[in-house]
C-alpha positions as CSV (number, residue, x, y, z in Angstrom):
1,M,5.2,8.3,8.1
2,T,8.1,10.8,8.2
3,D,8.1,14.0,6.4
4,K,10.8,12.6,4.1
5,S,8.3,12.1,1.4
6,E,4.6,12.9,2.2
7,L,2.0,10.9,0.3
8,F,-1.0,12.4,-1.4
9,P,-4.2,11.5,0.5
10,G,-5.4,8.0,-0.4
11,T,-2.2,6.8,-2.0
12,L,-1.1,4.6,0.9
13,D,-3.9,2.2,0.2
14,M,-2.9,1.9,-3.4
15,L,0.8,1.3,-2.5
16,I,-0.1,-1.4,0.0
17,L,-2.4,-3.1,-2.6
18,R,0.5,-3.0,-5.1
19,V,3.0,-4.5,-2.6
20,L,0.4,-7.2,-1.7
21,S,-0.1,-8.0,-5.4
22,R,3.3,-9.6,-5.3
23,G,2.5,-11.9,-2.4
24,E,1.2,-12.0,1.1
25,L,3.1,-10.2,3.9
26,H,2.8,-9.3,7.5
27,G,2.7,-5.6,8.6
28,W,6.4,-5.2,9.2
29,G,7.0,-6.9,5.8
30,I,4.7,-4.4,4.1
31,T,6.5,-1.4,5.6
32,N,9.9,-2.9,4.9
33,K,8.9,-3.6,1.2
34,L,7.6,0.0,0.7
35,E,10.8,1.4,2.2
36,Q,12.9,-0.9,0.0
37,L,11.0,-0.2,-3.2
38,S,11.0,3.6,-2.6
39,Q,14.7,3.5,-1.9
40,S,14.0,4.6,1.7
41,A,12.0,7.7,0.5
42,L,8.8,6.3,2.2
43,Q,8.8,5.3,5.8
44,V,5.3,4.2,6.9
45,D,4.7,4.1,10.6
46,E,2.2,1.8,12.4
47,G,-0.1,4.7,13.0
48,S,-0.7,5.0,9.3
49,L,-0.2,1.4,8.2
50,Y,-2.7,-0.5,10.5
51,P,-5.7,1.9,10.0
52,S,-5.2,1.5,6.3
53,L,-5.0,-2.3,6.5
54,Y,-8.1,-2.5,8.8
55,R,-10.0,-0.2,6.4
56,M,-9.1,-2.3,3.4
57,E,-9.9,-5.5,5.2
58,D,-13.4,-4.1,6.0
59,K,-13.9,-3.2,2.3
60,G,-12.9,-6.8,1.3
61,W,-9.8,-5.7,-0.6
62,I,-7.5,-7.8,1.6
63,E,-7.8,-10.6,4.0
64,A,-5.7,-11.5,7.0
65,E,-4.7,-14.7,8.7
66,W,-2.6,-15.3,11.8
67,R,0.5,-17.5,11.2
68,M,4.0,-18.0,12.4
69,T,6.8,-15.9,10.9
70,E,10.2,-17.1,9.8
71,N,11.4,-16.0,13.3
72,N,8.8,-18.3,15.0
73,R,6.6,-15.4,16.1
74,R,2.9,-15.0,15.5
75,A,1.9,-12.3,13.0
76,K,-1.1,-11.4,10.9
77,Y,-0.4,-12.0,7.2
78,Y,-2.3,-9.9,4.7
79,S,-3.2,-11.0,1.1
80,L,-5.0,-9.4,-1.8
81,T,-8.5,-10.6,-2.6
82,R,-10.1,-10.6,-6.1
83,A,-11.9,-7.3,-5.1
84,G,-8.5,-5.9,-4.0
85,R,-7.0,-6.7,-7.4
86,K,-9.9,-4.9,-9.1
87,Q,-9.4,-2.0,-6.8
88,L,-5.7,-1.8,-7.5
89,E,-6.4,-1.8,-11.2
90,H,-8.9,1.1,-10.7
91,E,-6.4,3.0,-8.5
92,Q,-3.6,2.6,-11.0
93,E,-5.8,3.9,-13.8
94,L,-6.8,6.9,-11.7
95,W,-3.2,7.6,-10.8
96,A,-2.1,7.5,-14.4
97,R,-4.9,9.8,-15.5
98,M,-4.1,12.3,-12.7
99,N,-0.4,12.1,-13.4
100,T,-1.2,13.0,-17.1
101,I,-3.5,15.9,-16.0
102,I,-0.9,17.3,-13.6
103,G,1.8,17.0,-16.2
104,L,-0.3,19.0,-18.7
105,V,-0.9,21.8,-16.2
106,M,2.8,21.9,-15.0
107,Q,4.0,22.1,-18.6
108,S,1.6,24.8,-19.7
109,T,2.9,28.3,-20.2
């Protein structure tokens, strides 16, 4: 990840879950989608992406399957599980709550 826009600790998992909630993708597709949705503000490198994917796979939030890409190359496709959808909902609720709390503090005099 570049210093263009540093993420708060723990937010990469939430963003990956959100991207995968729209459909299954391989690793490059995930990083490309994050960059696209953030208007190039986020650039996630492999050293950040794959540890996050492996961790979420271990927790049962995502599952992976080897398949052929549109370019006829083998790639691991990741998809959201039911547990992953629940985790995404939980993460979004926490994010909204923290956003409100931070806003209150920042607007105080």
